[in-house]
C-alpha positions in Angstrom: 85.1 66.8 87.0 86.0 65.8 90.6 86.3 69.2 92.4 86.6 68.0 96.0 85.9 64.8 98.0 82.3 66.1 98.3 81.6 67.8 94.9 81.8 66.6 91.4 79.9 67.0 88.1 79.7 65.1 84.9 78.4 65.7 81.4 77.0 62.9 79.3 76.6 63.3 75.6 75.4 60.6 73.3 74.5 60.5 69.6 72.9 57.3 68.3 71.9 56.3 64.8 68.9 54.0 64.9 68.7 51.8 61.7 65.4 50.0 62.3 62.7 49.3 64.9 64.9 46.7 66.7 67.1 49.6 67.8 64.5 52.0 69.1 65.3 51.2 72.7 68.9 52.5 72.3 67.6 55.9 71.4 65.4 56.3 74.5 66.3 59.0 77.0 65.7 58.1 80.6 67.8 59.6 83.4 67.1 58.9 87.1 68.4 61.2 89.8 68.1 61.8 93.5 67.1 65.4 94.2 69.1 65.5 97.5 72.4 64.4 96.1 72.2 65.0 92.3 71.1 68.1 90.4 70.3 67.8 86.7 71.3 70.8 84.5 71.5 71.7 80.8 69.4 68.8 79.5 68.7 68.6 75.7 67.2 66.0 73.5 67.0 66.1 69.7 66.0 63.8 66.9 67.3 64.2 63.3 66.5 62.4 60.1 69.2 60.4 58.3 70.6 63.6 56.6 70.9 65.5 59.9 67.7 67.6 59.5 66.0 68.3 62.8 62.8 66.5 63.5 62.3 67.2 67.2 64.1 69.3 69.8 63.4 69.4 73.5 64.7 71.2 76.5 64.5 70.4 80.2 61.0 71.9 80.6 59.6 69.7 77.8 60.7 66.4 79.3 58.5 64.1 81.4 59.4 64.1 85.1 58.1 61.3 87.4 58.7 60.1 90.9 60.4 56.7 91.3 60.0 56.6 95.0 57.4 54.9 97.2 56.1 55.8 100.6 57.5 58.9 102.3 60.7 59.1 100.2 60.1 61.6 97.4 63.7 62.4 96.3 64.2 59.7 93.7 63.0 60.9 90.3 63.4 60.3 86.5 63.2 62.5 83.5 62.4 60.8 80.2 61.3 61.4 76.6 58.7 59.4 74.7 59.5 59.5 71.0 57.8 57.4 68.2 59.8 57.4 65.0 58.0 58.1 61.7 60.8 56.7 59.5 64.1 54.9 59.6 67.0 55.5 60.0 67.0 58.4 62.4 69.5 60.0 64.8 68.9 60.7 68.5 71.2 63.1 70.3 71.0 64.0 74.0 73.1 65.7 76.6 72.9 66.6 80.2 75.1 67.7 83.1 74.7 66.2 86.6 76.1 68.0 89.7 76.9 65.5 92.5 76.9 66.2 96.2 79.2 63.4 97.4 81.2 60.8 95.4 79.3 57.7 96.3 77.9 57.0 92.8 80.3 58.0 90.1 79.1 56.7 86.7 80.7 53.7 84.9 81.7 53.9 81.3 80.6 51.3 78.7 81.4 52.6 75.3 79.7 49.6 73.7 76.7 48.9 75.9 75.2 45.9 74.1 75.3 43.5 71.3 74.6 44.6 67.7 75.9 48.1 68.5 78.8 49.6 66.5 80.7 52.5 68.0 82.1 55.3 65.8 83.7 57.1 68.8 83.5 56.7 72.5 85.4 59.1 74.9 85.6 59.4 78.7 87.4 62.3 80.2 87.9 62.7 83.9 89.5 65.8 85.5 90.5 65.3 89.2 91.4 68.3 91.3 92.1 66.0 94.3 94.2 62.9 94.7 95.3 60.7 91.9 92.4 58.7 90.4 92.3 55.0 90.9 90.7 53.1 88.0 90.5 49.6 86.6 90.3 48.9 82.8 88.6 45.6 81.8 87.5 43.9 78.6 90.4 45.1 76.5 89.8 48.8 77.2 92.8 51.0 76.5 94.8 52.7 79.2 94.1 56.4 79.6 96.2 59.3 78.4 97.2 61.1 81.6 98.0 64.8 81.5 98.8 66.9 84.6 97.6 70.5 84.4 98.6 72.5 87.4 96.8 71.1 90.4 94.5 68.9 88.2 95.0 65.7 86.4 93.1 64.9 83.2 92.5 61.2 82.3 91.2 60.5 78.8 90.0 57.1 77.5 89.0 56.9 73.8 87.9 54.2 71.5 87.1 54.4 67.8 85.6 52.2 65.1 84.3 49.3 67.3 82.3 46.9 65.1 79.0 45.5 66.2 79.2 42.1 67.8 76.6 39.5 68.3 76.8 37.3 71.4 77.0 33.6 70.7 74.7 31.2 72.5 77.4 30.1 74.9 77.9 33.7 76.0 74.3 34.9 76.0 73.7 37.0 79.1 77.3 37.3 80.1 78.9 40.7 79.6 
């Protein structure tokens, strides 16, 4: 939600089903932030078994917090969770809200962030209370649905049922 040229916030929600040990990295939760320009709020991390029964739930106070800075700069930090699965498959779900001071680093959206990943549903919603949003779609991404709501404009991109793809040798490393 872009509220002004200097203030925005975003909420990230992800739910991932990990089928085997090769996918463990996709269920990791690590978020870096700059204490001066970004404020983390409403963080949650949960793990469920294949049937949706809770195995582990964590809130902000339960997450590890470390400095990523060196020298005199102490503002760059990261919050992360270390989780070792007992059985497969399992489901990881996490969400957080980030308040931004300044619009220098708005996040990019990659609904399919790597090979061998299927996507049941990916959605990006941007609400702008200021000027019309400039955007660029690449890689066959759909154009957004644009809805004007008073002084705000809502842009919604959504994808469904994207099958997992394996990169060929000639495309390895190119995304």
